[in-house]
C-alpha positions as a Markdown table, in Angstrom:
| # | Residue | x | y | z |
|---|---|---|---|---|
| 1 | Met | -7.8 | 3.8 | -23.2 |
| 2 | Asn | -9.6 | 0.4 | -22.5 |
| 3 | Gln | -10.9 | -0.4 | -19.1 |
| 4 | Lys | -8.0 | -2.3 | -17.7 |
| 5 | Glu | -5.9 | 0.6 | -18.3 |
| 6 | Ile | -8.1 | 3.0 | -16.8 |
| 7 | Glu | -8.5 | 1.1 | -13.9 |
| 8 | Ala | -4.4 | 0.5 | -13.4 |
| 9 | Tyr | -4.5 | 4.4 | -13.7 |
| 10 | Ile | -6.3 | 5.1 | -11.3 |
| 11 | Ile | -5.2 | 2.7 | -9.2 |
| 12 | Gln | -1.2 | 4.1 | -9.7 |
| 13 | Lys | -2.6 | 7.5 | -8.7 |
| 14 | Tyr | -4.2 | 6.6 | -5.7 |
| 15 | Gln | -0.9 | 5.2 | -4.6 |
| 16 | Glu | 1.0 | 7.7 | -5.7 |
| 17 | Asp | -1.5 | 10.1 | -3.9 |
| 18 | Glu | -1.2 | 7.6 | -0.6 |
| 19 | Gln | 2.2 | 7.9 | -0.6 |
| 20 | Leu | 2.2 | 11.4 | -0.5 |
| 21 | Met | -0.1 | 10.9 | 2.4 |
| 22 | Val | 2.2 | 9.1 | 4.5 |
| 23 | Arg | 5.6 | 11.7 | 3.5 |
| 24 | Ile | 3.6 | 14.7 | 4.7 |
| 25 | Phe | 2.9 | 12.8 | 8.4 |
| 26 | Val | 6.0 | 11.4 | 8.5 |
| 27 | Glu | 8.0 | 14.9 | 7.7 |
| 28 | Trp | 5.0 | 16.4 | 10.0 |
| 29 | Cys | 5.9 | 13.7 | 13.0 |
| 30 | His | 10.1 | 14.7 | 12.6 |
| 31 | Glu | 9.3 | 18.4 | 12.9 |
| 32 | Asn | 7.2 | 17.9 | 15.6 |
| 33 | Asn | 9.8 | 15.4 | 17.0 |
| 34 | Leu | 6.8 | 12.3 | 17.2 |
| 35 | Asp | 7.8 | 9.2 | 16.1 |
| 36 | Pro | 5.2 | 8.3 | 13.1 |
| 37 | Glu | 5.2 | 5.0 | 13.8 |
| 38 | Lys | 4.4 | 5.2 | 17.3 |
| 39 | Leu | 1.6 | 7.6 | 16.5 |
| 40 | Tyr | 0.1 | 5.3 | 13.4 |
| 41 | Gln | 0.1 | 2.4 | 16.4 |
| 42 | Glu | -1.6 | 4.7 | 19.0 |
| 43 | Ala | -4.1 | 5.5 | 16.3 |
| 44 | Tyr | -4.3 | 1.5 | 15.2 |
| 45 | Pro | -3.5 | -0.8 | 17.7 |
| 46 | Ala | -5.0 | -4.0 | 16.1 |
| 47 | Gln | -3.1 | -2.9 | 13.0 |
| 48 | Pro | 0.3 | -4.6 | 12.2 |
| 49 | Pro | 3.0 | -2.5 | 11.9 |
| 50 | Asn | 2.4 | -0.3 | 8.2 |
| 51 | Thr | 5.2 | -1.2 | 5.5 |
| 52 | Leu | 4.5 | 1.9 | 3.7 |
| 53 | Leu | 5.3 | 3.6 | 6.6 |
| 54 | Lys | 7.8 | 2.4 | 8.1 |
| 55 | Gln | 9.7 | 2.4 | 4.5 |
| 56 | Leu | 9.0 | 5.6 | 4.2 |
| 57 | Asn | 10.0 | 6.9 | 7.1 |
| 58 | Ala | 13.7 | 5.3 | 6.9 |
| 59 | Glu | 14.3 | 6.6 | 3.8 |
| 60 | Arg | 12.5 | 10.3 | 5.1 |
| 61 | Glu | 13.6 | 13.1 | 2.7 |
| 62 | Pro | 12.6 | 16.7 | 4.7 |
| 63 | Phe | 10.4 | 18.8 | 2.5 |
| 64 | Asp | 11.4 | 22.4 | 1.6 |
| 65 | Met | 8.5 | 23.2 | 3.8 |
| 66 | Thr | 7.2 | 23.2 | 6.6 |
| 67 | Val | 3.9 | 20.9 | 7.0 |
| 68 | Asp | 1.0 | 22.5 | 9.7 |
| 69 | Ala | -1.1 | 20.2 | 11.8 |
| 70 | Gly | -4.5 | 21.5 | 10.2 |
| 71 | Thr | -3.1 | 20.4 | 6.7 |
| 72 | Leu | -1.8 | 17.1 | 7.5 |
| 73 | Ile | -5.3 | 16.7 | 9.3 |
| 74 | Asn | -7.6 | 17.5 | 6.0 |
| 75 | Val | -4.9 | 15.4 | 3.8 |
| 76 | Leu | -5.8 | 12.1 | 6.7 |
| 77 | Gln | -9.1 | 12.7 | 6.6 |
| 78 | Ile | -9.3 | 12.8 | 2.5 |
| 79 | Phe | -7.9 | 9.6 | 2.8 |
| 80 | Gly | -10.0 | 8.3 | 5.6 |
| 81 | Asn | -7.6 | 8.2 | 8.3 |
| 82 | Asp | -9.6 | 10.0 | 10.8 |
| 83 | Asp | -8.3 | 7.9 | 13.7 |
| 84 | Leu | -4.7 | 9.1 | 13.1 |
| 85 | Ala | -6.1 | 12.6 | 12.2 |
| 86 | His | -7.8 | 12.6 | 15.9 |
| 87 | Ile | -4.3 | 11.5 | 17.3 |
| 88 | Val | -2.4 | 14.4 | 15.5 |
| 89 | Ser | -4.6 | 17.0 | 16.8 |
| 90 | Val | -4.3 | 15.4 | 19.8 |
| 91 | Tyr | -0.3 | 15.8 | 20.1 |
| 92 | Ala | -0.8 | 19.4 | 18.0 |
| 93 | Asn | -3.2 | 20.3 | 20.8 |
| 94 | Lys | 0.0 | 19.7 | 23.6 |
């Protein structure tokens, strides 16, 4: 692989992982009767609506397993979404 192919591969893998993170977030919200877009706006009020979140929320396919809050929080933090992880923990503790 040359440098450009390596960079393209890394970007592709990150985007796939990011999609999985958003799908996990959307699933957890639906399992807990919460609106994922509302929680996202609560965590990031200055940001415009998240296009990927809107898309994956509209195309939601339920997981075959339950997503627990601890796992979701860890996944969000891996991607640097600490504010969203905090909001999830607040709602998980209600």
